C-alpha positions in Angstrom: -14.3 15.6 17.0 -15.9 13.0 19.2 -12.9 10.7 19.3 -10.2 8.9 17.4 -12.9 6.9 15.4 -14.0 10.2 13.8 -10.5 11.4 12.9 -10.2 9.7 9.5 -7.2 7.5 8.7 -6.7 4.1 7.2 -8.6 0.8 7.3 -7.3 -2.5 6.2 -10.1 -5.0 5.3 -8.8 -8.6 5.3 -11.2 -11.2 4.0 -10.8 -14.9 4.0 -12.8 -18.1 4.0 -12.0 -21.2 6.1 -12.7 -24.8 5.2 -15.9 -26.4 6.4 -15.8 -27.3 10.1 -13.3 -24.6 11.1 -15.9 -21.8 11.5 -16.4 -21.9 15.2 -12.8 -22.6 16.1 -11.7 -19.5 14.2 -14.5 -17.4 15.7 -13.5 -18.6 19.2 -9.9 -17.8 18.5 -10.8 -14.2 17.6 -13.0 -13.8 20.7 -10.2 -15.2 22.9 -7.3 -13.5 21.1 -4.4 -12.1 23.2 -5.1 -8.5 21.9 -1.5 -7.9 20.8 -2.3 -5.7 17.9 -3.6 -3.1 20.3 -0.1 -2.3 21.3 1.1 -1.5 17.8 1.9 2.2 17.1 -1.0 3.8 15.1 -3.5 1.0 15.8 -7.0 2.2 16.7 -9.5 -0.6 16.5 -10.3 -4.1 15.2 -13.7 -5.4 14.1 -14.2 -9.1 13.2 -17.3 -9.8 11.1 -18.9 -12.7 9.3 -21.7 -12.6 6.7 -24.8 -14.2 8.2 -25.3 -16.2 5.1 -21.7 -17.4 4.9 -20.3 -18.1 8.4 -17.0 -19.6 7.1 -16.1 -16.2 5.7 -14.3 -13.7 8.0 -13.8 -10.0 7.5 -11.3 -8.2 9.7 -11.4 -4.4 9.7 -8.4 -2.9 11.4 -8.4 0.9 11.9 -5.1 2.8 11.9 -3.9 6.4 12.1 -2.3 5.9 8.7 -1.3 3.3 6.1 2.3 3.4 7.1 1.5 2.3 10.7 -0.4 -0.7 9.3 2.3 -1.6 6.8 5.0 -1.5 9.5 2.9 -3.8 11.7 1.9 -6.1 8.8 5.5 -6.8 7.7 6.9 -7.0 11.2 6.9 -9.7 13.8 3.8 -8.2 15.4 1.5 -9.7 12.8 3.0 -13.2 13.3 2.7 -13.0 17.0 -0.9 -11.7 16.8 -1.9 -14.8 14.7 -0.4 -17.4 17.0 -3.8 -18.0 18.6 -5.3 -19.4 15.4 -6.2 -23.1 15.5 -3.3 -25.4 14.5 -3.9 -26.9 11.1 -6.3 -24.2 10.0 -7.0 -24.4 6.3 -8.3 -21.5 4.2 -10.2 -21.9 0.9 -7.5 -21.3 -1.7 -7.8 -17.9 -3.4 -10.2 -16.6 -0.7 -7.7 -14.3 1.1 -8.0 -10.7 0.1 -6.6 -7.4 1.5 -8.3 -4.1 0.6 -6.9 -0.6 1.5 -9.7 1.8 2.6 -9.8 5.4 3.6 -11.7 5.9 6.9 -13.8 9.0 6.3 -15.9 9.0 9.5 -17.8 6.8 12.0 
């Protein structure tokens, strides 16, 4: 195999939409994030995406060796620490947050 990205595993797709006016502050927060999740056991990669036609919507794809590694990070203090860089007062569109479990087949 060419690398960890080709090894299969688990992907968590988190999707949410921010209220109007918060788009660039959130994008900047992701660009300037402290990279804490990279130290979590089983973590492989994070991609942050936005649909071109809907810039207030964010899609986070986190790649893990397995679902258990993600679940342990997600319910632990690591997730809370990793989100501290988000803008104070950030408001999401109610009902927009979604978490999907995906199997990573290949890259």
